[in-house]
N, C-alpha and C positions, 0 to 999 in steps of 0.2 A: 486465265480468262478474267477472274475477279480483279487481279492486279491491273490488267489492261483497261477494264471498265472504270476502275477507280482513277487511274491515270488520266483517262479521257475526261472524266468528270472534273478533276482538278484543273486540267488545261482549259476546259470550258468555263469553269469558275473564274480563273484568272483572266481569260479573254473578256468575259462579261464585266469583270471589275475594271479592266483597262478601258473598255468601251464607256462605262459610266464615268470614270474619271475624265476621259477625253471630252465627253459631251458636257460635263459640268464645267470643265475648263473653258470650253468654247461658248457656253451660254453667257449672255450679258447679264450681270447682276442687276437687280432692281434699283432704280434711282427714286429717291423720295424728294418730293417738291417741298421747299421751304422758302421763307421770305426773310431778308435781312432787316436790320433796324430802320433802313431807309425805305422799305417797301419793295425793294427789287428782288425778283425771284432768283433762286438758285436750286440746284439739285445736289443731293448727297447720297453716297452709297459706297459699296465695296468696289474695288478695282477688278479688272480682268486684263488678260494679256494684251488686248488691243488698245488699252489705255496707255501703254508704255511710252509711245512716242509723244503723246500729249503731255505726260508728266515731264518728260525730258524738255519739251518746249517751255513749260512753266519755269523750270530751273535755268534754262538758257537765258531768259530775260529777268531772272530773279534779282532783286535788290533788297538789302545789301548783299553783295557776294560774300560767301563764307560768313553768314550771319551769326552762327553759333558753333563754336568748337571746330571751325573750318568747314562747316556744313551750311548749305550744300556746297560741294566742291566747286572751285572756280574753273579748273581745267575740264574741258569738254569730255575727254576720254575718261578721266577719273569720275566725273559726275555720271556718265553713262554706266560705268561699272558699279558705282554706288547704288543707283536706282535699280539696276538689274539685280543686284544682290538683295535689295529690299523686297523686290517682287518675288524673288526666288525663295527667300527664307521667312519673310514676314507676312503679317496680315496688313493689307494696304487699303486705305480709305481715301476717297476723293470728294472734292466739291467741284461742280461744273457750273458755268454760266453758258448756256447754249451747249456747244461741244468743246468749249475751252476749259481746261482744268485750271482752277484758281486756288486750290488748296489740296494738300497731301499730308496724310498722317500715316504712320506705320507703327505696329507693335512687333518688335523683333524678339522671338523667344530666346531665353537663356537656355543653356544645354539641358537643364532639367525639364524645360517645356512648360512649367507652371507660372513663371513670371517672365517679364521681358522689358526691354527698353522701349520707351515711347518717344517718337519724334513727330513734330508737326511744323509745317511751313504753309503760310498763306501769302499769296501774291500781294506785293506792296500796294497795288491799286484797290485792294478789296479788304483792307484791314480796318479794325475799329468799328465794324458794323455788325458784329455778332457771329460772323462766319467761323472764326477760330473757336468760339465757344461751342457752337453747334457741331463742328467737326470733332472737337475733343470729346464732347459728350457721346456722340455717335460711335467714335472709335473705341472709347472705354466700354460702352455697352456691348458692342460686337466682340471685343476682345474677351470680355467676361463670358459671352455666349459660346465662344470656341474653346474655352477651357483655361484661360489665364486666371490665376488667383490674384495676381498683383502686377502692376507695372511701375517703372521708375523712369525718371527723366532728369536731365541736367539743364539748368536755366541760369542765365547770366544774372548776377545780382542787380544790375541796372535795368532789367526788363520788368519793370513794375507792373505793366498790364498783364503779362503772362503770370507773374507771381500771384497777383490778385485772383486771376481766373483759376489757377491750379488750387489755391487755398479754398476758393468757393466750391469747387467740385469735390473736395475731400482729400487732396494731396497733403502730406505732412513732410516737414523737413527731416531728412535722415542723415545728411552730411553736408559739409560746406568747406570751401576754401576762400582764399582772398577775392576771387572773381566770380565763383559759381556756387549754386546750391544744388544738391541732389534732393529730389522730392520723390515720394512714392505713395501709392494708394493701394489698399486692399480692396479689390473690386466687389467682392460679395458683402463686405462690411459696410461699404459706402454706396450700396446700390440705389437707395432712395435719393441721396445727394446727387449722384450722377444724373439720374433721370429728371430730377426737378431743377437742379442747378441752384 
């Protein structure tokens, strides 16, 4: 009798947990209103499953194709799988103008789960107005909140705007080769730099 009651309780617990996960997954995350350097409004927030097609559309028209290390992938099917994997295993953050996604960042955890790779892409028609800065700052703050201790990224040596931004937010050089630099940031150590920029 006791065993049956315990088993029923465990089943109920797991059913409730699954219900909570499902409803959290189905809820639209909050979007925060911001303004770019030109005074135009945009919204920033965490992504949800229903944003998937909008992110794919951003990458479909993205320029330059294969901007960094072959990303975003040029081939439609490869790009679809890449975005699907980012949504599946990473923490994803978006910028919208209206209902159009104009920026995407993701923190993809390493196997140990405490650090991860950071990627960010902003639509070519919305660059150099502070959107990338706001998206990076937001993504780093939220990555810290969900348990990342650090993130790292790879940036092309000729991407001077990105290099300047990452340095400003507290990233440090950790490796380099002829064409790229690897930069990393300890999120708890640079908490005030991330928030203030």
